[in-house]
C-alpha positions as CSV (number, residue, x, y, z in Angstrom):
1,M,242.0,183.5,257.7
2,A,240.3,180.0,257.0
3,T,238.2,179.5,253.7
4,D,235.3,177.1,253.5
5,S,236.1,174.2,250.7
6,T,232.2,173.9,250.1
7,V,231.4,177.3,249.0
8,S,231.6,177.4,245.2
9,T,233.7,180.2,243.3
10,A,233.4,181.7,240.0
11,H,236.3,180.0,239.4
12,D,234.6,176.6,240.2
13,P,234.2,174.3,236.9
14,V,231.1,172.8,238.3
15,H,229.6,176.3,238.9
16,H,230.3,177.1,235.1
17,E,229.1,173.5,233.7
18,G,225.3,173.7,235.2
19,V,223.2,170.8,234.9
20,H,223.5,168.7,231.8
21,A,221.9,165.7,230.5
22,T,222.9,162.2,231.2
23,S,224.4,159.4,229.3
24,G,221.1,157.8,229.6
25,K,219.2,160.4,228.7
26,Y,221.4,161.3,225.3
27,V,220.8,157.3,224.6
28,Q,217.3,158.1,225.0
29,I,216.7,161.0,222.9
30,A,218.8,158.9,220.2
31,V,216.4,156.1,220.6
32,V,213.3,158.5,219.8
33,L,215.4,160.2,217.1
34,F,215.9,156.5,215.3
35,A,212.1,155.9,215.7
36,L,211.2,159.2,214.2
37,T,213.6,158.4,211.2
38,A,212.2,155.1,210.9
39,L,208.7,156.4,210.7
40,E,209.7,159.0,208.0
41,V,211.1,155.9,206.0
42,L,207.8,153.9,206.6
43,L,205.7,157.0,205.5
44,Y,207.5,157.0,202.4
45,E,207.4,153.7,201.7
46,A,203.7,153.4,202.4
47,C,202.9,156.2,200.2
48,F,205.3,156.0,197.1
49,G,207.8,153.1,197.9
50,S,207.4,149.3,197.7
51,L,204.7,149.3,200.5
52,A,202.4,151.4,198.5
53,H,201.0,149.0,196.3
54,S,200.0,146.5,199.3
55,S,198.7,149.4,202.1
56,G,196.0,150.8,199.3
57,D,193.8,152.7,201.1
58,L,196.6,154.2,203.5
59,A,198.7,155.3,200.4
60,T,195.7,156.8,199.0
61,T,194.9,158.9,202.6
62,L,198.6,159.8,203.3
63,G,199.5,160.4,199.8
64,P,198.3,164.1,199.9
65,W,199.5,164.9,203.5
66,F,203.3,163.3,202.6
67,V,204.8,166.3,202.8
68,E,203.6,167.9,205.5
69,L,203.6,164.8,207.6
70,L,207.4,164.4,206.7
71,L,208.2,168.0,207.8
72,F,206.1,167.8,211.0
73,L,208.2,164.5,211.8
74,S,211.5,166.5,210.8
75,A,210.5,169.5,212.8
76,I,210.3,167.3,216.0
77,K,213.7,165.6,215.3
78,F,215.0,169.1,214.9
79,F,213.8,170.5,218.0
80,L,215.4,167.4,219.8
81,V,218.7,167.6,218.4
82,A,219.0,171.5,218.7
83,A,217.5,171.3,222.5
84,F,219.8,168.3,223.7
85,Y,222.8,167.5,221.3
86,M,223.3,171.5,220.7
87,H,222.9,172.1,224.3
88,L,220.4,174.8,223.6
89,K,218.6,173.3,226.9
90,F,221.6,174.2,229.0
91,D,223.0,177.1,227.3
92,I,222.5,180.8,228.3
93,K,218.9,182.1,227.6
94,A,220.1,184.4,225.0
95,L,221.4,181.7,222.5
96,T,218.2,180.2,223.4
97,W,216.2,183.3,222.1
98,V,218.6,184.0,219.1
99,F,217.9,180.4,218.0
100,G,214.2,180.3,218.7
101,F,213.4,183.6,216.9
102,S,215.0,182.2,213.8
103,L,213.1,178.9,214.1
104,A,209.8,180.9,214.6
105,L,210.7,183.1,211.5
106,A,211.3,179.8,209.4
107,T,208.2,177.9,211.1
108,T,206.0,181.3,210.0
109,V,207.3,181.0,206.3
110,I,206.6,177.1,206.0
111,I,203.4,177.7,207.1
112,G,202.8,180.7,205.0
113,L,203.7,178.2,201.9
114,F,201.6,175.6,203.3
115,I,198.7,177.7,203.1
116,L,199.2,178.7,199.4
117,F,199.8,175.1,198.5
118,W,196.7,174.2,200.1
119,Y,194.9,177.2,198.4
120,N,196.4,176.2,195.0
121,R,195.0,172.4,195.3
122,G,191.4,174.1,195.5
123,L,191.7,175.8,192.4
124,W,190.1,174.7,189.3
125,W,193.0,174.2,187.1
126,M,195.1,172.0,189.2
127,D,192.5,169.2,187.9
128,A,193.5,169.9,184.4
129,P,196.0,168.0,182.8
130,W,199.5,169.3,182.3
């Protein structure tokens, strides 16, 4: 009985590998991660670093939102690293659900903390000297 060599079997390594990102895609993600990190450093320098004195209005505008902006940029970087470099995009769906649930839980806690911080900013004693 002759076997057809074009049919993949359960032992075929290509069958288990699935579709993975190419090297070019990893380089693109690395460039995006580098750009986001550079943006985070620029944000810090514009708000509190050496650029704060020369940026003037930009520092006063972005200063109160520094932590929120930094966490948002970090969340984007975290998603890219988890999806591509940790191979969650290409792994079994159960791992993606477990990781996604944990990420959703952490996001809920962080949003709750943001709401508490925003609430505390509006309280009358926050302007009082320490």
